[in-house]
C-alpha positions, 0 to 999 in steps of 0.5 A, spaced: 265 118 347 265 124 342 258 126 340 260 129 334 259 126 327 265 122 324 266 126 317 268 119 314 261 117 315 258 122 310 256 120 303 259 124 297 253 128 296 252 129 304 259 132 304 258 136 298 252 139 301 256 141 307 261 145 303 255 148 300 252 150 307 259 153 309 259 157 302 265 153 300 266 150 292 263 143 291 270 141 289 272 141 297 268 135 298 273 131 293 279 134 296 277 132 303 275 125 300 282 125 297 285 126 304 281 121 308 280 115 303 287 116 299 291 118 304 288 115 310 289 122 315 285 122 321 285 130 323 283 136 319 290 139 320 293 134 315 289 137 310 294 142 308 290 144 301 284 147 305 284 154 308 285 154 316 278 157 317 275 151 313 279 146 317 277 150 324 270 150 322 270 142 320 273 141 327 268 144 330 262 140 327 266 133 325 271 129 328 275 122 327 273 117 331 279 113 330 281 106 333 287 106 338 292 101 338 291 098 345 296 092 345 301 089 339 304 082 340 309 080 335 310 073 334 317 069 332 315 067 326 313 075 324 306 075 325 303 081 328 297 082 332 293 088 334 288 090 339 284 096 337 280 100 342 274 103 339 271 110 341 266 106 345 271 102 349 270 096 345 276 092 343 277 089 336 283 085 332 287 085 326 293 081 324 299 082 319 301 076 316 308 076 312 310 071 307 317 075 306 320 070 301 313 071 297 313 078 297 306 077 300 304 081 306 296 080 308 292 083 313 286 080 316 281 085 319 275 084 323 268 086 321 264 086 327 265 087 335 264 080 337 260 075 333 253 072 334 254 065 331 257 062 336 262 057 333 264 052 338 272 053 336 272 060 336 274 065 341 270 071 338 263 067 339 265 067 346 264 075 347 257 075 344 255 080 339 256 087 341 255 091 334 257 092 327 264 096 325 263 102 321 266 103 314 271 107 317 273 103 323 274 097 318 278 102 313 282 104 318 285 097 320 287 097 313 291 104 313 294 103 320 297 096 319 299 098 312 303 104 315 306 099 320 308 094 315 312 099 311 315 101 317 317 094 319 318 090 313 319 096 308 313 093 304 306 095 303 300 090 304 299 086 298 293 082 300 287 083 305 282 078 308 276 079 312 277 073 316 277 077 323 272 078 328 265 077 326 261 075 320 262 079 314 256 078 311 252 080 317 255 087 316 254 087 309 253 094 307 259 096 311 264 091 309 262 092 301 263 100 302 270 099 306 272 094 300 270 100 295 274 105 299 280 100 298 279 098 291 276 105 288 280 110 284 278 115 289 281 110 294 287 106 294 286 103 287 287 096 289 284 090 285 278 086 288 282 080 286 287 082 292 281 081 297 278 075 300 271 075 304 270 069 308 263 067 311 261 061 315 256 060 309 250 064 309 246 062 303 242 068 302 247 073 303 252 069 298 246 069 293 246 077 294 254 077 293 252 073 286 247 078 284 251 084 286 256 082 281 262 083 286 269 082 284 273 080 290 274 072 292 270 068 297 272 063 302 267 059 305 269 057 313 267 049 312 270 045 317 266 039 317 263 036 310 257 033 313 251 036 316 251 032 322 258 034 324 257 041 322 251 042 326 255 040 332 260 045 331 257 051 327 250 052 329 249 056 323 248 050 319 242 048 322 239 054 318 244 054 312 245 046 311 250 044 306 246 043 300 243 050 300 250 053 302 253 049 296 248 051 291 249 058 293 257 057 292 255 055 285 251 061 283 256 065 286 261 062 281 257 062 275 256 069 276 262 072 278 268 067 276 272 069 282 276 065 286 273 060 291 276 057 297 274 052 303 277 053 309 277 047 313 280 047 320 282 040 322 280 037 329 283 031 332 279 025 331 273 029 329 273 031 322 280 029 320 279 022 318 279 019 310 272 018 310 271 026 312 276 027 307 272 023 302 266 027 304 270 034 303 272 031 296 265 030 294 263 038 295 269 040 291 269 035 285 264 040 281 268 046 283 274 050 281 276 050 289 282 051 293 282 047 300 286 051 305 287 045 311 288 049 317 292 047 323 288 049 329 290 054 334 287 052 341 282 056 345 281 056 352 275 052 354 274 049 348 274 041 348 276 040 340 284 039 339 288 040 333 290 034 329 297 031 329 301 033 323 301 026 320 293 026 320 293 033 317 298 030 312 294 024 310 288 028 309 291 033 305 294 027 300 287 024 300 285 030 297 291 032 292 291 025 290 283 026 288 285 032 284 283 037 289 288 043 290 289 043 297 294 047 301 296 046 309 296 052 313 301 051 319 299 055 325 302 062 325 303 066 331 303 060 336 307 064 341 302 070 342 294 070 342 293 067 335 286 065 335 281 069 332 278 074 338 283 071 343 287 078 344 280 082 344 277 077 349 282 078 354 280 085 355 273 085 353 
């Protein structure tokens, strides 16, 4: 493992202090930041407007703990899944989801190595929690997949979702910093409205998002619309019940006015009845929320099964007939390790 400090872990002030110590003008720090956060470079040699002497000094003291592609899987439907090897040998995943007819190219990024929440249907939870990702490890997923998207499809990424491995709100500081690097004028300059952060429903942290006045969109991984069923598949619900989560979601909406979506994986004869749909409607009726009904990608060792297309369609029709905006997301990447954490878990 490289024992040098990754230069991307330094704050703007710390980088200015480094330049001062090297007897360089302060504006060199801004130049380095431009190379790192706008160009996404991962070597000092690429920073061609710095002197060779300065580049050598930086290389002696600092490094880039870059993520390395360990496996890339291509699905027949165009979905691409990446397994990245981190500097400490841990594995994480990203996914590129192209919808070419809509000019929509979405990256799904990971925010943690593994996950502590152990949702019953999730492959990542079977890894356990190993560590949080650094800001630059999240950011570099975006940079590398954006480059590959342009090479493969001739189009840059258009959207970013934090729906990969881990619970983003348990890596709160680094997730928000990584979003800042993608959205700030000193970074890629994206609108925050192109970014969605997904959470299993941590009431305290959703309220913190509201207080911090974030501008990105929020998705709630709901997957059951009553506490009894949700407790069975999502242990986090025992300490964050639906009443507290919905209260936090309403607070977020009232303060931020951002888009809110509910992610709802349907499991055969568990949460896909019309009674379940009615319970979900009750949670939606007072909020301008979009429900994404998701076809389950089976995970080895998990007893839950995906719903039939007929049950999914009836479930969706019930909601739309009630005036809820509901879309059905058919499974992508069925011919590869599509489930979240599945590919990384193979080698972890």
